[in-house]
BALOBA-1460 file (C-alpha; in Angstrom, 3 decimals):
// residues 328
<rec num="1" residu="x" x="79.512" y="6.621" z="3.012"/>
<rec num="2" residu="x" x="81.676" y="9.186" z="2.690"/>
<rec num="3" residu="x" x="83.338" y="9.753" z="-0.633"/>
<rec num="4" residu="x" x="87.357" y="9.459" z="-0.582"/>
<rec num="5" residu="x" x="89.029" y="12.342" z="-2.075"/>
<rec num="6" residu="x" x="92.351" y="11.994" z="-4.387"/>
<rec num="7" residu="x" x="95.234" y="14.461" z="-5.251"/>
<rec num="8" residu="x" x="98.266" y="13.921" z="-7.217"/>
<rec num="9" residu="x" x="101.516" y="13.369" z="-5.569"/>
<rec num="10" residu="x" x="103.226" y="16.555" z="-5.493"/>
<rec num="11" residu="x" x="104.404" y="17.281" z="-9.319"/>
<rec num="12" residu="x" x="103.961" y="13.821" z="-10.198"/>
<rec num="13" residu="x" x="101.004" y="12.161" z="-12.279"/>
<rec num="14" residu="x" x="100.407" y="9.617" z="-9.338"/>
<rec num="15" residu="x" x="97.030" y="9.844" z="-7.507"/>
<rec num="16" residu="x" x="96.706" y="9.199" z="-3.849"/>
<rec num="17" residu="x" x="93.441" y="9.045" z="-1.059"/>
<rec num="18" residu="x" x="93.827" y="12.465" z="1.111"/>
<rec num="19" residu="x" x="94.545" y="10.030" z="3.827"/>
<rec num="20" residu="x" x="97.150" y="8.011" z="4.116"/>
<rec num="21" residu="x" x="97.002" y="4.740" z="5.964"/>
<rec num="22" residu="x" x="99.857" y="4.717" z="8.412"/>
<rec num="23" residu="x" x="101.037" y="0.717" z="9.701"/>
<rec num="24" residu="x" x="103.477" y="1.364" z="12.434"/>
<rec num="25" residu="x" x="100.691" y="0.007" z="14.913"/>
<rec num="26" residu="x" x="100.524" y="-3.282" z="13.099"/>
<rec num="27" residu="x" x="102.386" y="-5.803" z="15.132"/>
<rec num="28" residu="x" x="103.276" y="-4.036" z="18.494"/>
<rec num="29" residu="x" x="100.013" y="-2.965" z="19.863"/>
<rec num="30" residu="x" x="97.475" y="-4.382" z="16.584"/>
<rec num="31" residu="x" x="97.502" y="-8.084" z="15.880"/>
<rec num="32" residu="x" x="97.332" y="-9.397" z="12.489"/>
<rec num="33" residu="x" x="94.034" y="-10.142" z="12.365"/>
<rec num="34" residu="x" x="92.737" y="-6.815" z="13.023"/>
<rec num="35" residu="x" x="95.728" y="-5.113" z="10.682"/>
<rec num="36" residu="x" x="94.153" y="-7.289" z="7.872"/>
<rec num="37" residu="x" x="90.749" y="-5.666" z="8.937"/>
<rec num="38" residu="x" x="91.783" y="-2.109" z="8.980"/>
<rec num="39" residu="x" x="93.479" y="-2.578" z="5.574"/>
<rec num="40" residu="x" x="90.204" y="-4.173" z="4.123"/>
<rec num="41" residu="x" x="88.298" y="-1.712" z="5.823"/>
<rec num="42" residu="x" x="90.584" y="1.291" z="4.342"/>
<rec num="43" residu="x" x="90.461" y="-0.404" z="0.491"/>
<rec num="44" residu="x" x="86.604" y="-0.438" z="0.948"/>
<rec num="45" residu="x" x="86.696" y="3.446" z="1.806"/>
<rec num="46" residu="x" x="88.504" y="3.970" z="-1.172"/>
<rec num="47" residu="x" x="92.238" y="4.797" z="0.766"/>
<rec num="48" residu="x" x="94.754" y="3.623" z="-1.733"/>
<rec num="49" residu="x" x="97.569" y="4.873" z="-0.327"/>
<rec num="50" residu="x" x="99.561" y="3.221" z="2.568"/>
<rec num="51" residu="x" x="102.865" y="3.894" z="4.371"/>
<rec num="52" residu="x" x="104.973" y="1.603" z="6.265"/>
<rec num="53" residu="x" x="108.570" y="1.271" z="7.006"/>
<rec num="54" residu="x" x="111.313" y="-1.647" z="7.385"/>
<rec num="55" residu="x" x="112.022" y="-0.767" z="10.878"/>
<rec num="56" residu="x" x="108.705" y="-1.242" z="12.184"/>
<rec num="57" residu="x" x="107.516" y="-3.638" z="14.010"/>
<rec num="58" residu="x" x="108.976" y="-3.415" z="17.634"/>
<rec num="59" residu="x" x="112.464" y="-3.844" z="19.209"/>
<rec num="60" residu="x" x="113.476" y="-7.191" z="18.242"/>
<rec num="61" residu="x" x="110.934" y="-7.511" z="15.680"/>
<rec num="62" residu="x" x="112.245" y="-5.075" z="12.995"/>
<rec num="63" residu="x" x="110.674" y="-5.919" z="9.631"/>
<rec num="64" residu="x" x="107.165" y="-7.474" z="11.300"/>
<rec num="65" residu="x" x="104.725" y="-5.015" z="9.984"/>
<rec num="66" residu="x" x="106.170" y="-5.241" z="6.550"/>
<rec num="67" residu="x" x="105.809" y="-8.995" z="6.599"/>
<rec num="68" residu="x" x="102.024" y="-8.431" z="8.379"/>
<rec num="69" residu="x" x="101.362" y="-6.170" z="5.131"/>
<rec num="70" residu="x" x="102.855" y="-8.856" z="2.945"/>
<rec num="71" residu="x" x="100.674" y="-11.556" z="4.275"/>
<rec num="72" residu="x" x="97.571" y="-9.458" z="3.293"/>
<rec num="73" residu="x" x="98.703" y="-9.077" z="-0.311"/>
<rec num="74" residu="x" x="98.939" y="-12.745" z="-0.267"/>
<rec num="75" residu="x" x="95.338" y="-13.222" z="0.143"/>
<rec num="76" residu="x" x="94.607" y="-11.872" z="-3.412"/>
<rec num="77" residu="x" x="91.691" y="-10.153" z="-4.057"/>
<rec num="78" residu="x" x="94.074" y="-7.632" z="-6.189"/>
<rec num="79" residu="x" x="94.609" y="-5.917" z="-2.974"/>
<rec num="80" residu="x" x="98.307" y="-5.152" z="-3.963"/>
<rec num="81" residu="x" x="97.128" y="-3.801" z="-7.425"/>
<rec num="82" residu="x" x="94.950" y="-1.448" z="-5.607"/>
<rec num="83" residu="x" x="97.716" y="-0.182" z="-3.241"/>
<rec num="84" residu="x" x="99.934" y="2.585" z="-3.616"/>
<rec num="85" residu="x" x="102.760" y="1.207" z="-1.400"/>
<rec num="86" residu="x" x="104.706" y="3.550" z="0.520"/>
<rec num="87" residu="x" x="108.108" y="2.510" z="2.847"/>
<rec num="88" residu="x" x="111.286" y="3.242" z="4.118"/>
<rec num="89" residu="x" x="115.221" y="2.746" z="4.567"/>
<rec num="90" residu="x" x="117.809" y="4.125" z="7.083"/>
<rec num="91" residu="x" x="117.536" y="2.693" z="10.467"/>
<rec num="92" residu="x" x="119.077" y="-0.528" z="11.696"/>
<rec num="93" residu="x" x="117.815" y="-3.666" z="11.053"/>
<rec num="94" residu="x" x="118.238" y="-7.089" z="13.234"/>
<rec num="95" residu="x" x="120.140" y="-8.372" z="10.370"/>
<rec num="96" residu="x" x="123.569" y="-9.979" z="11.150"/>
<rec num="97" residu="x" x="124.348" y="-9.969" z="8.093"/>
<rec num="98" residu="x" x="124.745" y="-6.071" z="7.364"/>
<rec num="99" residu="x" x="127.723" y="-6.286" z="9.964"/>
<rec num="100" residu="x" x="129.279" y="-2.780" z="10.148"/>
<rec num="101" residu="x" x="127.104" y="-1.185" z="7.907"/>
<rec num="102" residu="x" x="124.037" y="-2.189" z="10.674"/>
<rec num="103" residu="x" x="123.796" y="1.251" z="12.144"/>
<rec num="104" residu="x" x="121.370" y="4.047" z="11.279"/>
<rec num="105" residu="x" x="122.173" y="5.605" z="7.732"/>
<rec num="106" residu="x" x="122.377" y="5.237" z="4.003"/>
<rec num="107" residu="x" x="124.669" y="3.911" z="1.375"/>
<rec num="108" residu="x" x="124.542" y="2.176" z="-2.074"/>
<rec num="109" residu="x" x="125.198" y="-1.052" z="-0.418"/>
<rec num="110" residu="x" x="122.126" y="-0.487" z="2.377"/>
<rec num="111" residu="x" x="119.529" y="1.237" z="-0.002"/>
<rec num="112" residu="x" x="120.174" y="-2.471" z="-2.183"/>
<rec num="113" residu="x" x="120.102" y="-5.077" z="0.621"/>
<rec num="114" residu="x" x="117.198" y="-3.332" z="2.347"/>
<rec num="115" residu="x" x="114.954" y="-2.906" z="-0.737"/>
<rec num="116" residu="x" x="115.423" y="-6.367" z="-1.190"/>
<rec num="117" residu="x" x="114.781" y="-7.103" z="2.213"/>
<rec num="118" residu="x" x="111.467" y="-5.020" z="2.407"/>
<rec num="119" residu="x" x="110.437" y="-6.708" z="-0.953"/>
<rec num="120" residu="x" x="110.880" y="-10.058" z="0.437"/>
<rec num="121" residu="x" x="108.749" y="-9.168" z="3.374"/>
<rec num="122" residu="x" x="105.969" y="-7.452" z="1.779"/>
<rec num="123" residu="x" x="105.762" y="-10.180" z="-1.000"/>
<rec num="124" residu="x" x="106.088" y="-7.716" z="-3.928"/>
<rec num="125" residu="x" x="108.104" y="-7.066" z="-6.521"/>
<rec num="126" residu="x" x="107.814" y="-3.152" z="-6.104"/>
<rec num="127" residu="x" x="106.894" y="-0.369" z="-4.071"/>
<rec num="128" residu="x" x="105.520" y="2.837" z="-5.460"/>
<rec num="129" residu="x" x="107.404" y="5.176" z="-3.245"/>
<rec num="130" residu="x" x="110.433" y="4.559" z="-1.344"/>
<rec num="131" residu="x" x="111.600" y="6.861" z="1.050"/>
<rec num="132" residu="x" x="114.767" y="7.874" z="2.961"/>
<rec num="133" residu="x" x="113.624" y="7.495" z="6.765"/>
<rec num="134" residu="x" x="116.228" y="10.466" z="7.528"/>
<rec num="135" residu="x" x="118.613" y="12.274" z="6.108"/>
<rec num="136" residu="x" x="122.427" y="10.763" z="5.759"/>
<rec num="137" residu="x" x="124.826" y="13.462" z="6.534"/>
<rec num="138" residu="x" x="128.069" y="11.286" z="5.394"/>
<rec num="139" residu="x" x="127.405" y="10.236" z="2.331"/>
<rec num="140" residu="x" x="127.064" y="11.718" z="-1.021"/>
<rec num="141" residu="x" x="124.227" y="12.498" z="-3.063"/>
<rec num="142" residu="x" x="126.293" y="11.158" z="-6.223"/>
<rec num="143" residu="x" x="126.378" y="7.627" z="-4.258"/>
<rec num="144" residu="x" x="122.889" y="8.136" z="-2.858"/>
<rec num="145" residu="x" x="121.009" y="9.468" z="-6.262"/>
<rec num="146" residu="x" x="123.199" y="6.647" z="-8.299"/>
<rec num="147" residu="x" x="121.534" y="3.810" z="-5.719"/>
<rec num="148" residu="x" x="117.879" y="4.871" z="-6.102"/>
<rec num="149" residu="x" x="118.399" y="5.665" z="-9.748"/>
<rec num="150" residu="x" x="119.510" y="1.639" z="-10.210"/>
<rec num="151" residu="x" x="116.117" y="0.862" z="-8.161"/>
<rec num="152" residu="x" x="113.862" y="3.067" z="-9.979"/>
<rec num="153" residu="x" x="115.622" y="1.491" z="-13.465"/>
<rec num="154" residu="x" x="115.240" y="-1.902" z="-12.271"/>
<rec num="155" residu="x" x="111.654" y="-1.567" z="-11.538"/>
<rec num="156" residu="x" x="111.744" y="-1.937" z="-7.697"/>
<rec num="157" residu="x" x="110.741" y="1.576" z="-6.590"/>
<rec num="158" residu="x" x="108.570" y="4.038" z="-9.006"/>
<rec num="159" residu="x" x="109.643" y="7.282" z="-6.753"/>
<rec num="160" residu="x" x="111.621" y="8.618" z="-4.207"/>
<rec num="161" residu="x" x="110.711" y="10.419" z="-1.412"/>
<rec num="162" residu="x" x="112.351" y="11.528" z="1.976"/>
<rec num="163" residu="x" x="111.530" y="12.149" z="5.493"/>
<rec num="164" residu="x" x="112.426" y="14.430" z="8.172"/>
<rec num="165" residu="x" x="114.543" y="16.653" z="5.999"/>
<rec num="166" residu="x" x="115.100" y="19.869" z="6.639"/>
<rec num="167" residu="x" x="114.254" y="22.941" z="4.080"/>
<rec num="168" residu="x" x="117.560" y="23.428" z="2.897"/>
<rec num="169" residu="x" x="118.131" y="19.227" z="2.660"/>
<rec num="170" residu="x" x="115.392" y="19.152" z="0.095"/>
<rec num="171" residu="x" x="116.731" y="21.943" z="-1.785"/>
<rec num="172" residu="x" x="120.411" y="20.121" z="-1.870"/>
<rec num="173" residu="x" x="118.866" y="16.942" z="-3.220"/>
<rec num="174" residu="x" x="116.995" y="18.443" z="-5.802"/>
<rec num="175" residu="x" x="119.798" y="20.269" z="-7.200"/>
<rec num="176" residu="x" x="121.827" y="17.124" z="-7.241"/>
<rec num="177" residu="x" x="119.182" y="15.061" z="-8.893"/>
<rec num="178" residu="x" x="118.727" y="17.662" z="-11.501"/>
<rec num="179" residu="x" x="122.360" y="17.419" z="-12.563"/>
<rec num="180" residu="x" x="121.993" y="13.790" z="-13.291"/>
<rec num="181" residu="x" x="118.639" y="14.586" z="-15.311"/>
<rec num="182" residu="x" x="116.725" y="12.540" z="-12.291"/>
<rec num="183" residu="x" x="113.485" y="12.918" z="-10.789"/>
<rec num="184" residu="x" x="114.642" y="13.408" z="-7.488"/>
<rec num="185" residu="x" x="112.354" y="13.360" z="-4.573"/>
<rec num="186" residu="x" x="108.508" y="13.768" z="-4.989"/>
<rec num="187" residu="x" x="107.502" y="13.786" z="-0.925"/>
<rec num="188" residu="x" x="108.516" y="14.538" z="2.143"/>
<rec num="189" residu="x" x="107.178" y="13.326" z="4.897"/>
<rec num="190" residu="x" x="107.181" y="15.310" z="8.147"/>
<rec num="191" residu="x" x="105.933" y="15.774" z="11.559"/>
<rec num="192" residu="x" x="103.080" y="18.536" z="11.437"/>
<rec num="193" residu="x" x="100.541" y="19.199" z="13.276"/>
<rec num="194" residu="x" x="98.806" y="21.978" z="14.961"/>
<rec num="195" residu="x" x="101.276" y="21.919" z="17.752"/>
<rec num="196" residu="x" x="104.337" y="21.292" z="15.612"/>
<rec num="197" residu="x" x="104.220" y="24.143" z="13.126"/>
<rec num="198" residu="x" x="108.175" y="24.618" z="12.703"/>
<rec num="199" residu="x" x="107.771" y="23.046" z="9.263"/>
<rec num="200" residu="x" x="105.902" y="26.383" z="7.966"/>
<rec num="201" residu="x" x="108.846" y="28.569" z="8.298"/>
<rec num="202" residu="x" x="111.077" y="26.588" z="5.758"/>
<rec num="203" residu="x" x="109.910" y="22.692" z="5.376"/>
<rec num="204" residu="x" x="106.873" y="23.454" z="3.786"/>
<rec num="205" residu="x" x="107.824" y="26.021" z="1.862"/>
<rec num="206" residu="x" x="110.936" y="24.254" z="0.004"/>
<rec num="207" residu="x" x="108.426" y="21.510" z="-0.461"/>
<rec num="208" residu="x" x="106.327" y="23.697" z="-2.180"/>
<rec num="209" residu="x" x="109.080" y="25.261" z="-4.625"/>
<rec num="210" residu="x" x="110.345" y="21.838" z="-5.214"/>
<rec num="211" residu="x" x="106.879" y="20.117" z="-6.115"/>
<rec num="212" residu="x" x="106.977" y="17.604" z="-3.255"/>
<rec num="213" residu="x" x="103.926" y="16.845" z="-1.594"/>
<rec num="214" residu="x" x="103.741" y="16.662" z="1.814"/>
<rec num="215" residu="x" x="102.968" y="13.856" z="3.991"/>
<rec num="216" residu="x" x="102.746" y="14.809" z="7.976"/>
<rec num="217" residu="x" x="103.205" y="12.032" z="10.122"/>
<rec num="218" residu="x" x="101.872" y="12.515" z="13.537"/>
<rec num="219" residu="x" x="98.917" y="14.868" z="12.672"/>
<rec num="220" residu="x" x="97.357" y="14.371" z="16.291"/>
<rec num="221" residu="x" x="100.606" y="14.778" z="18.173"/>
<rec num="222" residu="x" x="100.353" y="11.198" z="19.785"/>
<rec num="223" residu="x" x="96.760" y="11.579" z="20.973"/>
<rec num="224" residu="x" x="97.198" y="14.946" z="22.340"/>
<rec num="225" residu="x" x="94.923" y="16.589" z="19.382"/>
<rec num="226" residu="x" x="92.502" y="13.531" z="19.768"/>
<rec num="227" residu="x" x="89.186" y="13.531" z="21.201"/>
<rec num="228" residu="x" x="90.014" y="11.638" z="24.485"/>
<rec num="229" residu="x" x="93.413" y="13.572" z="25.255"/>
<rec num="230" residu="x" x="91.334" y="15.816" z="28.145"/>
<rec num="231" residu="x" x="90.591" y="12.371" z="29.840"/>
<rec num="232" residu="x" x="93.640" y="11.080" z="30.526"/>
<rec num="233" residu="x" x="92.942" y="7.468" z="30.687"/>
<rec num="234" residu="x" x="95.459" y="4.721" z="30.485"/>
<rec num="235" residu="x" x="99.271" y="4.675" z="30.819"/>
<rec num="236" residu="x" x="101.023" y="7.681" z="29.825"/>
<rec num="237" residu="x" x="104.753" y="8.256" z="29.628"/>
<rec num="238" residu="x" x="106.561" y="10.860" z="31.463"/>
<rec num="239" residu="x" x="107.044" y="12.931" z="27.816"/>
<rec num="240" residu="x" x="103.558" y="12.376" z="26.889"/>
<rec num="241" residu="x" x="102.469" y="13.727" z="30.765"/>
<rec num="242" residu="x" x="105.158" y="16.700" z="30.150"/>
<rec num="243" residu="x" x="103.715" y="17.573" z="27.010"/>
<rec num="244" residu="x" x="99.810" y="17.609" z="27.984"/>
<rec num="245" residu="x" x="100.898" y="19.562" z="31.027"/>
<rec num="246" residu="x" x="102.841" y="22.379" z="28.776"/>
<rec num="247" residu="x" x="99.992" y="22.403" z="26.328"/>
<rec num="248" residu="x" x="96.874" y="21.585" z="28.812"/>
<rec num="249" residu="x" x="95.522" y="25.515" z="28.330"/>
<rec num="250" residu="x" x="95.614" y="24.996" z="24.726"/>
<rec num="251" residu="x" x="93.895" y="21.933" z="24.443"/>
<rec num="252" residu="x" x="91.188" y="23.069" z="26.936"/>
<rec num="253" residu="x" x="90.731" y="25.781" z="24.561"/>
<rec num="254" residu="x" x="90.749" y="23.745" z="21.498"/>
<rec num="255" residu="x" x="88.278" y="21.090" z="22.994"/>
<rec num="256" residu="x" x="85.692" y="23.964" z="23.545"/>
<rec num="257" residu="x" x="86.264" y="25.804" z="20.112"/>
<rec num="258" residu="x" x="85.374" y="21.658" z="18.437"/>
<rec num="259" residu="x" x="82.465" y="21.470" z="21.071"/>
<rec num="260" residu="x" x="80.932" y="24.946" z="19.370"/>
<rec num="261" residu="x" x="81.652" y="23.868" z="15.849"/>
<rec num="262" residu="x" x="79.883" y="20.209" z="16.409"/>
<rec num="263" residu="x" x="83.015" y="18.114" z="15.696"/>
<rec num="264" residu="x" x="85.696" y="16.049" z="17.625"/>
<rec num="265" residu="x" x="89.264" y="17.382" z="18.173"/>
<rec num="266" residu="x" x="90.986" y="14.628" z="15.868"/>
<rec num="267" residu="x" x="88.636" y="15.492" z="13.013"/>
<rec num="268" residu="x" x="89.035" y="19.201" z="13.517"/>
<rec num="269" residu="x" x="92.776" y="18.283" z="13.867"/>
<rec num="270" residu="x" x="93.083" y="16.431" z="10.435"/>
<rec num="271" residu="x" x="90.628" y="18.849" z="8.583"/>
<rec num="272" residu="x" x="93.077" y="21.762" z="9.454"/>
<rec num="273" residu="x" x="95.991" y="19.924" z="8.104"/>
<rec num="274" residu="x" x="93.727" y="18.896" z="4.743"/>
<rec num="275" residu="x" x="92.862" y="22.812" z="4.278"/>
<rec num="276" residu="x" x="96.496" y="23.431" z="3.507"/>
<rec num="277" residu="x" x="97.431" y="22.993" z="-0.125"/>
<rec num="278" residu="x" x="100.736" y="22.080" z="0.491"/>
<rec num="279" residu="x" x="99.744" y="19.066" z="2.469"/>
<rec num="280" residu="x" x="98.874" y="15.751" z="0.201"/>
<rec num="281" residu="x" x="97.620" y="13.255" z="2.974"/>
<rec num="282" residu="x" x="98.084" y="13.358" z="6.577"/>
<rec num="283" residu="x" x="98.947" y="9.508" z="7.689"/>
<rec num="284" residu="x" x="96.754" y="8.128" z="10.110"/>
<rec num="285" residu="x" x="97.577" y="5.458" z="12.272"/>
<rec num="286" residu="x" x="94.241" y="3.466" z="13.468"/>
<rec num="287" residu="x" x="95.012" y="0.751" z="16.307"/>
<rec num="288" residu="x" x="91.287" y="-0.604" z="15.236"/>
<rec num="289" residu="x" x="89.000" y="-0.594" z="11.906"/>
<rec num="290" residu="x" x="86.598" y="1.438" z="14.160"/>
<rec num="291" residu="x" x="88.796" y="3.962" z="14.798"/>
<rec num="292" residu="x" x="89.490" y="4.196" z="10.829"/>
<rec num="293" residu="x" x="86.088" y="4.867" z="10.286"/>
<rec num="294" residu="x" x="85.554" y="7.563" z="12.652"/>
<rec num="295" residu="x" x="88.509" y="9.325" z="10.834"/>
<rec num="296" residu="x" x="86.903" y="8.855" z="7.459"/>
<rec num="297" residu="x" x="84.614" y="11.448" z="7.657"/>
<rec num="298" residu="x" x="87.370" y="14.350" z="7.525"/>
<rec num="299" residu="x" x="87.139" y="14.389" z="4.313"/>
<rec num="300" residu="x" x="83.627" y="15.902" z="4.566"/>
<rec num="301" residu="x" x="84.656" y="18.531" z="7.112"/>
<rec num="302" residu="x" x="85.673" y="21.959" z="5.638"/>
<rec num="303" residu="x" x="86.525" y="24.454" z="8.302"/>
<rec num="304" residu="x" x="85.321" y="28.015" z="7.791"/>
<rec num="305" residu="x" x="87.997" y="30.942" z="7.503"/>
<rec num="306" residu="x" x="86.457" y="32.044" z="10.960"/>
<rec num="307" residu="x" x="87.622" y="28.539" z="12.697"/>
<rec num="308" residu="x" x="91.088" y="28.637" z="10.564"/>
<rec num="309" residu="x" x="91.700" y="31.677" z="12.288"/>
<rec num="310" residu="x" x="90.559" y="30.930" z="15.707"/>
<rec num="311" residu="x" x="92.836" y="28.108" z="15.944"/>
<rec num="312" residu="x" x="95.504" y="30.104" z="14.750"/>
<rec num="313" residu="x" x="95.017" y="32.154" z="17.732"/>
<rec num="314" residu="x" x="94.891" y="29.144" z="20.180"/>
<rec num="315" residu="x" x="97.969" y="27.407" z="18.348"/>
<rec num="316" residu="x" x="100.028" y="29.901" z="16.734"/>
<rec num="317" residu="x" x="102.255" y="29.524" z="14.101"/>
<rec num="318" residu="x" x="105.026" y="31.167" z="12.935"/>
<rec num="319" residu="x" x="102.478" y="33.238" z="10.542"/>
<rec num="320" residu="x" x="104.893" y="33.579" z="7.773"/>
<rec num="321" residu="x" x="107.790" y="31.427" z="6.114"/>
<rec num="322" residu="x" x="111.345" y="32.135" z="6.626"/>
<rec num="323" residu="x" x="112.788" y="34.961" z="6.532"/>
<rec num="324" residu="x" x="110.116" y="37.011" z="7.026"/>
<rec num="325" residu="x" x="108.701" y="34.906" z="9.960"/>
<rec num="326" residu="x" x="111.703" y="36.672" z="12.165"/>
<rec num="327" residu="x" x="113.529" y="39.474" z="10.253"/>
<rec num="328" residu="x" x="112.001" y="42.209" z="7.472"/>
């Protein structure tokens, strides 16, 4: 069996597995029994980092995913104690009591109410990582950091993270936190994969400079970087088909390279992320326990310099961070 690897979450003393279990499929596409199997298998494999969000569960069922995770914890067996648990706040929830504060966004009022709601659904008294699901463009950082400080001081959240922030948002947030003598952000969860390398301009450099761990979401670009991408089986959305046609030549070259080195595309795509020292743990979102098992061996796959160079040729990134990527 593959021995899981662990690393620090940014510059904190918290150690997490190099793979993060994403739970977004729990409820909408994966039933509760299979979700339990996946989480049990993840723990058995050494994955201690689980990511969810209050909004997960599907339209009309927001919060359902957290409820599934909570019922899994309720089974006992020290499940909760073994997990570094992350959830998120920002989006609208199906709670009529939110009233005019329902729309997506952040405020001290919403952070308090929605954190308490997440804890109830998760059947726990704290989360290790509480993440802003998106940047808040209206409220001040004094308001937001004040609310997060209360959550940390009450023991309801261990650390605060961000998701979908620009590089300059990270810088401003950390400057505001420093003024308050508060730790601030410890991680940034961002879309990052072979087909989406824009974070290399400014998000990754900012995260590295400020000591944030980077947690890539959609590491396989919705399956386009998966082992079955070229088969085009099942129902595909118009957007998915457009992306496939746009990148078809690259994906075909990618498949040939993976065949040459004897590894499936998804393993190579994940291994490419793990080769980046700024990356803490890509989020994998298995729909079945078998899919989870297929992903586990990635921690044993180390890509050579030659393979990394070929991947850069197939999926060219900016090459350098800003401003050198586009100026002298």
